[in-house]
C-alpha positions as CSV (number, residue, x, y, z in Angstrom):
1,M,-14.5,-34.5,51.5
2,R,-16.9,-33.9,54.4
3,K,-19.2,-31.8,52.2
4,F,-19.3,-34.5,49.6
5,V,-20.2,-37.2,52.2
6,L,-23.0,-34.9,53.5
7,L,-24.3,-34.3,50.0
8,M,-24.3,-38.1,49.3
9,F,-26.1,-38.7,52.5
10,I,-28.8,-36.1,51.7
11,M,-29.3,-37.5,48.3
12,I,-29.7,-41.0,49.6
13,I,-32.3,-39.9,52.2
14,A,-34.1,-37.9,49.6
15,S,-34.3,-40.8,47.2
16,M,-35.5,-43.1,49.9
17,T,-38.4,-40.7,50.8
18,V,-39.5,-40.3,47.2
19,V,-39.7,-44.0,46.3
20,P,-43.2,-44.7,47.9
21,A,-44.7,-42.0,45.6
22,F,-43.8,-44.1,42.6
23,A,-45.5,-47.2,44.0
24,Q,-49.0,-45.7,44.2
25,T,-51.7,-47.2,42.1
26,S,-55.2,-46.1,41.2
27,A,-58.4,-47.7,42.4
28,N,-58.5,-50.3,39.7
29,G,-54.9,-51.4,40.3
30,A,-53.3,-49.7,37.3
31,P,-50.4,-47.4,37.8
32,A,-51.5,-43.9,38.9
33,S,-49.6,-42.1,36.1
34,T,-48.6,-42.8,32.6
35,T,-45.6,-40.6,32.4
36,N,-42.9,-41.8,30.1
37,W,-40.0,-41.7,32.5
38,V,-37.6,-43.2,29.9
39,A,-38.0,-40.2,27.6
40,I,-37.5,-37.8,30.5
41,T,-34.4,-39.6,31.8
42,A,-33.1,-39.7,28.2
43,G,-33.2,-35.9,28.0
44,F,-31.3,-35.6,31.2
45,A,-28.8,-38.2,30.0
46,I,-28.0,-36.5,26.8
47,A,-27.7,-33.1,28.5
48,L,-25.3,-34.6,31.1
49,A,-23.2,-36.3,28.4
50,A,-23.1,-33.2,26.2
51,G,-22.2,-30.9,29.2
52,L,-19.4,-33.1,30.5
53,A,-18.0,-33.6,27.0
54,A,-18.0,-29.9,26.5
55,Q,-15.9,-29.5,29.7
56,G,-13.6,-32.2,28.5
57,Q,-13.1,-30.6,25.1
58,G,-12.4,-27.3,26.7
59,K,-9.7,-28.9,28.8
60,V,-8.2,-30.6,25.8
61,A,-8.1,-27.3,23.8
62,A,-6.6,-25.5,26.8
63,A,-3.9,-28.1,27.2
64,A,-3.1,-28.0,23.5
65,C,-2.8,-24.2,23.5
66,E,-0.5,-24.3,26.6
67,A,1.6,-27.0,24.9
68,L,1.9,-24.9,21.7
69,G,2.9,-21.9,23.7
70,R,5.7,-23.8,25.3
71,N,7.0,-25.6,22.3
72,P,5.7,-24.2,18.9
73,A,7.9,-26.6,17.0
74,A,5.9,-29.6,18.2
75,R,2.8,-28.4,16.5
76,P,2.0,-31.4,14.3
77,G,2.2,-33.9,17.1
78,I,0.2,-31.8,19.5
79,Q,-2.4,-31.1,16.9
80,L,-2.8,-34.8,16.0
81,A,-3.2,-35.7,19.7
82,M,-5.7,-32.9,20.2
83,L,-7.8,-33.9,17.3
84,L,-7.7,-37.6,18.3
85,G,-8.8,-36.7,21.8
86,L,-11.6,-34.5,20.6
87,A,-12.8,-37.2,18.3
88,F,-12.9,-39.7,21.2
89,I,-14.7,-37.3,23.5
90,E,-17.3,-36.5,20.8
91,S,-17.8,-40.2,20.0
92,L,-18.9,-40.8,23.6
93,V,-21.7,-38.2,23.2
94,L,-22.7,-39.8,20.0
95,F,-22.8,-43.3,21.6
96,T,-25.0,-41.9,24.3
97,F,-27.3,-40.3,21.7
98,V,-27.6,-43.7,19.9
99,M,-28.3,-45.6,23.1
100,I,-31.0,-43.1,24.0
101,F,-32.7,-43.5,20.6
102,L,-32.6,-47.3,21.0
103,K,-34.0,-47.2,24.5
104,V,-36.8,-44.7,23.8
105,Q,-38.2,-46.5,20.8
């Protein structure tokens, strides 16, 4: 817990020191850069969503394999619950993908 609090504190301090860099303008008052931050952030968002969904799907598959090893007779129920869980996990990634397309355009 202490490491987590220290990490959060460091992230807050780092984000506070970086903020003035985004407020800079050029001589004529226009923003200094024309970087499309929405597109860059969208890339990170889909990568994060896909990575976390892959971890979730791995845990679902591992739990289903353990359950089948303990009780092979319950295969239909376990398989149905596993497929339903995988569909829900994958739908969250697809929703993120759609939201990114709507935001970037």
